[in-house]
N, C-alpha and C positions, 0 to 999 in steps of 0.2 A: 699259092692259092690266090685267086683274084679277089678284088674287093667285093664283087657280087657273090662269090662263093662264101666268103666270110660272113656276109650279111645273111645268106641262106642258113648257114650253120647256126648263127646266133638266133635267128627267127624260129627255127625248129626247136632249139633248146628252150627258148622263152615260151613257146607254145606248150611244151611239156609242163613247165612250171605253172602256167595259167590253168592247165587241166587239173593239176594238184591243188590249186588254190580254190577250186570250186567247193561249195559247202559239203562237208562230210558228215556222216552219221556218227553218233557217239554210242558205243556199245558197253554193256556190262556182261558179267558171266550169265549165261542163260539160266534163268530162274523159272522153275515150274510153277505156273500160276494156278492151274486147275486141271482136273482129270475127269474123264467120262468113260466108265463109271467113276463115281466119287471114291477117292481113296478111303479105305477102311469102311466103306458103305456097303449096303446090300441092295441088289436090284432084284425085282420080282421076276423079270423075264430075261433070258440070256441076251447080251448085247451082240450086235453083229460086228462091232469093231471096238477097239480101245483107242481113245484119243487123248493127247496130251497137249496142253496149251502153254507156251513159254512167253516170256516178256520180250522176245525178239525172234525173228525168223531164223530157224536153224536149217542146215542143209540136210534134207532127208537121206541123201546117199551116204552120209556119215552117221546117221542116227541108228540106234539099236533099240528096239522095243521087243522084249521077250515076255510072253504070257505063258505061265506054266501052272499046272494043277498041283495038288498036294503030293502026287507021285513023281513030279518033275517032268511030266510029259509036255512037250511044246504044243501050244494051241493056236499059234498064228498060222496064217495060210499064205501070206505074201509079205513083201518088204514094206517098211514104213513109207508113207507118202504125205506130202502137204495137202491140206484141204484146199480146193480151188477158191472157196469163199473166205478162207482165213489162212494166210501164209504162216502165221505164228503157231498154227496147230498142225501137228503131224499125227497120223492115225495108222493103225495096222488092223487088217481084218482078222477075225478069229473064227474058229469052228463053232458049231452049236455047243455051248458050254453046259455041262451037266450041273446039277445042284452041288454047291460046295464052295470052297475058298480057292482064290487064284492069286499068284504072285506076279506083279508086273515089275520087270527090271528095265531101266532105260539108261541110255548113254547118248549124249549129244556133244557137239563141238561148238563152243562159244565163238563169237565173231573174232575174238583176239587169239584164237587157236588153243585155248585151254579146254581140256575135256571135263565134262561134268556128268556125274552118275547119280542115280538114285533108285529107289524101289518103294513100292507100296502094295497093299493087298486090297482085294474087294471080294465080295461074296455074291453068289447067285442063289436066290431063295426059292421057296419061302422058309425052308428050314436047313440052312447051310451047316449048322452046328458050330462048335468053337473053332477059332482060327488055329490051324496046325502050326508046328514049328518048321517053317520053310528053310531050306538051305539057300542062303542069299549070297550071290556073287559079291566080290569085293566092291565096295562103294567108294573107294578112294583111288585116285589116279593123278599123276602129275605130268606136266609137259617137260619137266626137267630131266629127261632121260639123257644118258651119255651121248648117244648118237645125235640127238637134237641139239644139245648144248654145243657139242664139238663142231657140227656143221654150221650152226648159227654163228659161233665164234669166228670161224674161218671167213664167213660172209662179211661180218662187221669189221674184223681186223683188216682184211684186204680193202674194203671200201674206205675205211678211215685212213689207211696208209695212202691210198690213191688220192684222196682229197688233199692230204697234207703234203705229199710229194709234189702235186701240181702247184700248190701255193708256194712251196719252196722254190721250184724251178721257174715258175712264171712271174713271181712277184718278189720274194725275199732275196733270192740269189741273182736276179737279173743284172744288177749293176756290175757284177764281175764276169759277165759272159765273155768279154774280150780276152780275159786271161785264164779262163777256166772252161773253155769249150769242151775238152774231153770229159772233165768231171761232170759238167752239166748234162752232157750226152748220156753219161752213166745214170744220172738221176732220171732222165727221160726214159731210158730203157727199163729202169726199176719201176717207173710209173706204169709203163705198158705191161710189165710182168704182173704187178699186183692187180691191175684191171683185168687181165686175163684170168687170174685166179678167182677174182670176184665173179666174173661172168660164168665160170664153171661151177663155183661153189653155190651160187644162187639156185640153179635148177636142182642140184643135188640136195640142198636143204629142203626145197619145196617137195621133192619126191619123198624124202625121209619123213617130213611132217605129214604129207598127205597119206603115206602108208600107215603112219600112226593113227591118223583119223579113221582110216578104213580098216584098221587092225589087220593089215596084211604085210608081208615082207616088202621092203622098199625095192628089192630086186624084181618084184612082180610088176614089171613095167606095163604089161598089157592091161592090168587091172587098175594101176595107179595113174598113169599119164592121162587117160581120158577124163578123170574126175578132178584134176588139179585145180581147175578154175571154178569148181563147185564150192570152194571155201573162200572166205574173205582173205585169209592169209595167202592162199595160193594165187588169187587174182592180184593181190597187192605186190607180191614178190615177183610175179611174172612182169608186171608193169615196171618194177624196179630194174629188171634186166634191160628193158628197152631204154629206160632213162640213163642207165650206165653206158649203154651203147652210144647214146647221144652225147654224153659227157666225153667218152673216148674220142668221138669224132671232133667235137669242139676243142678238146685239149690238143689233139693232133694238129688241128688247123692253127691254133694259137702258136704252138711251138714251131710250126712250119713257116708262118709268115713273120715271126718275131725272132730273129737271130740274136737280138740284144746288141747289135752293133750300133743302132741308132739310139741316142739318148732319150728322145721322145718317141713314144709309140705312135704308129700310124693309125688312121681311122679303122682300117681293116683289122689290125691287131687288137684294138680296143673292143671292136664288135665281137671278134672271136673269143677274146678273154671274157667279156661279159656273158656270152652264151655259155662258155664252159663253167664259169662260176655259178650261173643260175642252174645249169643242169646238175652240178654237184650238190648245190643246195636242195634241189628238188629230190635227188636221190636220198639225201639225209633226212628228208621229211617223211618218206614212205614208212619206215619202221614205226614211227609214232602214230601215224594214221592207222596202222594195222595192229597196234599193240595197246599197252596200258594207257598211254597218254590220251588217246581218243575216247577212252571209256571212263576217264576220270574227270569229275567236275571240279573246277571249271575247265572245260575241254580246251578252250582257246589258250588259256594260260599254260596248261599242261603241255600242249603241243609246242608252244614257243619255248618253254623250258627244255623239252626233250630235244628239239632241233638245235638249240644253242649249245646244249651239252655235247651233242654229237659233233657239231661243227668245230667247237673249240678243242675237243679231244682229237679230232682228225688233224687239225693244224699242228697241235702239239706233237702227236705221235709221228705223223708223216714228216714233219720238220726235223725231228730227231733222227729219223732214218735218213733223210736227205743230208743232214750234217755228217753222219757217219760215212756216207758215200763220198762226200767231198773230202773228208780227212784221208780216206783211203786212196783216192784217185788224183790227188795233187801232191806235189813235193817241191822242195826248194823255195825259190822266190815266189812261185805261184801259190804254194800252200800258205806262206805268210800273208800274201795279198788277199787270197780268198777268205781264209779263216779270220783274218783281222778285220775284214769288212762284214762278212756274212754272220759270224757268231754274235757280235753285238746287235745287229739288226734282228736276228732271230730271237735273241734273249728278250728284247722288248716285246716282241709278238708273243713269246712263250709265257711271259709274266701275265699278260692280259688273258691268254687262253687258259692258263691254270686258274686264275681268279674266276673266270666264267665257268669252268668245270666245277669248281668248288661251290660257287654261288648257286648255279642251276641245280646241282646235285642236292644241296641243302633245301632249296625251294621245292624240288620234286618230292623229297622225303617228307617235308612238312605237309604236302598235299596227300601223299599216299598213306602215311602212318597216322592213325587216329589218336594214338597215345604214345607217350615216351616209352612206356614199358614194352610196347610192341616192337621196339627196336631190338631188344634182346629176348623177347618172349615169343616171337614168331620166326618161322624160317625165312620169310621175306626180310624182316629186320636184321636177322643174323647175316644174310647175304650182303646187306648194306654195310654192316660192320667189317666184313672181310674186304669188301671193295674199298672202304675208307682206309683200312690198315695198309693195303697195297698202294693206294694213292699217296698216303703219307710217306711211305718208303721211297716212292718215286720222287716226291717233292724234296726229300733230303738230297738225293742224287742231283736233282735240278738245282738245288741251292748251292751245291759245290760248284757246279758249272757257272752259275751266275756270280758267285762270290770270288772264285779263284781263277777259273779258266778264261772267262770273258775279259777281265782286266789284263791278264797276262798276254792274251793274243792282241788286244788293242795296243798295249805298250810295245809289243814286238813290232807291230806295223809302224808305229810312230818312230821307233829307234832304228828300224831296219835291222833288228837283231834276230838272225836266223836260229840261233841256239835257243833263245827264249820262245820263238815260235814253235820249234820242234818239241820242247818240253810241254808247252801248252797243248799241242796237238795230241801228244801221248795221253795227257790227263783227260782231254776231251773224249778220246776214243774209249777210255776205260769207263768214264762216268756215263757217256751216252749209251754204251752197250747195256749197262746196268739199268739205266732209265728206260730204254726201249723194252727190255725184258719185263720190268715191273709194270709199265703202262699196258703192255700186252696181257699180262696176268690180270690187271685191273679190268680190261675189256672182257676177259673170260669170266670174272666174277660178275660183271654186268650182264653177261648172257645167262648165267644161272638166275640172277635176279629177275630178268625179263621173262624167264620161263616159269616163275612162281606167281601165283595169284597174290595181289596185294591184300593185306589184312582188311577185314570188313570194317566199315565205319562204325558198325554196332559195337565194336570193342570200346569205343569212347563212352558208351552208355552203360557198360557193365563194370566200369571201374569201381563202382561202389557196390559190387555184388555182395549179398549177404552170405553166400556160401558157394562152394564148388562141389558139385554132386556127380554121381555116376562114376563109371558105368554100372548098370544094373539098377534094380529098384531103389526108389528114394523114399525116405521118411524123415522129414526135417521140421523142426519147430523154430519159429522166428518170433521176436517180440518187437512191436513198434508202438511206442507210446502206451496207451492203455490196452492195446489189442494184442492178442496172441494168435498167430497164424501157423497152422500145421499143414504141411504140404506132403502129399504122397504121389508118387509116379510109379506106375506098374504096367508093363515090365520094363519100360524105358529102354527099348531097343529100336534102332533105326529100321525102317521099312515095315514095322509092325504097329498095329494100333496100340497106343498107350493111353491109359486112363489117368487123368490129372484130377486129383481130389484136393480141395482146399477147405479146411475147417477154420472158421473165423469166430473168435470168442472175445468177450470183454468181461473181466472180473469173474471168469468161470462160466459165464452165461453165453449161449450162442447168439451171434449177431445175425439177425434175419434181414431179408429183403435188401441186401447189399448188391451193388453192381460190381461184378468181377469180370475183367477181360484178360484173357491169356494171350500173350504175344511171344512169337519166336523169331529169332534172328540168327542166321548162320554166321559163326564167328571166323571160320577158316577161310572164307572167301565172300565176296560181295554177292549176296543172293536176294536182297530185299527182306521184308518182314511179312509174317503171317499172323493174323489176329483171329481169336475165337472168343465168343462170350461163354461164360461158365454159368449155366442155369443152376438155381438152387434145387437140390435134390431132396433135402430135408432141412429142418431149422439149423442155420449156420453152416451147412455143408453144401459146397458148390462143386459140380462134377462136369468134366468134359472128356469124352473119348475122341482123340484126334490123331490123324496120320501126319502131323506137322513135321516130325523128325524123319524126313525122307532121305537123309544122307548120314553116313557115319561122320563123326567129328564133334566139335564143340559148338554148343548152341547157347545163346543168351535167352533165358526164359524169364519173362517178367509177368507178374500178377498185379494188374492195376486194379486197386480196390477202392470203391467208393461206398463207405458205410452210409446207411440211411440216416441223414441228419448229422453226419460227422465229416471230418476233413479227409479228402482222398489221400492215399499213399500208395507206394509201389514197392513190392518185394522183388528183387532181382537175384537169380541164381545162374551160375554157369554150369551147364549140364554136358557131360561127356557121354555121347550115345554110341554104342557099338552095334554091329549087325549080328 
């Protein structure tokens, strides 16, 4: 390749990085802010449409809004569409609705690819009667399906291997190019192979994810392919495909112009190497921009931690794979020379990589986990524990390499002892195979982790909950200082109106004219909070009928009480609502 060609490759790769460096939006799970008609409300005249407003724009093509009457008959007449005046609101037209109650079931895809479902009811008056017992579809769904996790794992594993193999071939093992040309050629072939796997796995993963969004078989390409770019995840991973192609071109240019024969790299080689490293770095930034990191505050820190974690893991995993290839493709004097020089160099790099993996993993966990107990009390935290256990096992194997194999190979090179080199190579092969398997399993655990929604920050606020209640109707009494608080919730079912009643007394006498605010926070995922005032219905009795429990799961319910002339206090309960 000419000097001009190398400059062009580097420039194109740097342009991709600059594009990724542009400001990005930060997303959370799509939270339903308001509905029209109002949830659990009654409208005097039949509405022409049902509209739902979220805290972010959601893709209408992947949205489901079902409106059914008490008999289960569908009342919608067209697919959901975003309002031209408000992209955060999607609406669906309905038939002329007769007097009575209606169930609205909705499902949307958040910007990070997680599905969110909910339901609520409304009535058309003036005399709709009592709300019937609707048959409610499942309100829980996860992105951690076997197909999605498996294809996502294949994408990340091949991408990390590619980044690490390139670092091993172009940087760490370059000094032995003169004596290990066939082995390094094998590393280059492996690099091309895993890049090919990544370039195939990415569109497969995008198709599987998009099919899940559209609730269709992923083999239904006619329906799936045209809507791939309608989701943030689809657009991001299609861009990742292009960036990996740039990386492949820049990596090929680097290995073409740099045979390793010259001690000092040429200008063309340095430019091509810079372009390849920048393209690899840009590729590793895409998952964070399309996932949890971009929607977690502080977003800048979360993105840096996520990128560093992936980059360090790639250098570690790909470097191990490269070492294994070198041990298998060299022999005799060449093996002693290659391993005696490369293993100590990689060991130093691996130590830094492992420290970065651990440090950034701890940092990300501190950001994502609101409480220590959520580490073992939530599925997200449990996935972290599995990942940590696998990582610890890999570190044990790495410790054996660092403590026994590296000194043995270094001593073999100094003494020119082929027997010592062979024993070191055998030990290296055994430990590296184990380490590669464990790190690959750690990546699989990370894929499960990234497919689960992080626990809600509201968990930190319910650590001092007075009680855990539900499912089903609630009747609970609490004592706070001189006050007695009796709470009732009926029927306490998701998607149906529930009546929250609070009776406040002091010394057996009702406390009147208090200010009571009822607040809800979804605990199973980040959904924001909803607040309602509870008006006084009778002396010391405060009542609110609310549709706040729009999803099955665990809710933090707080009653913020300000007695007239007294000190304010809050009663918090964790409520389990079922459909």
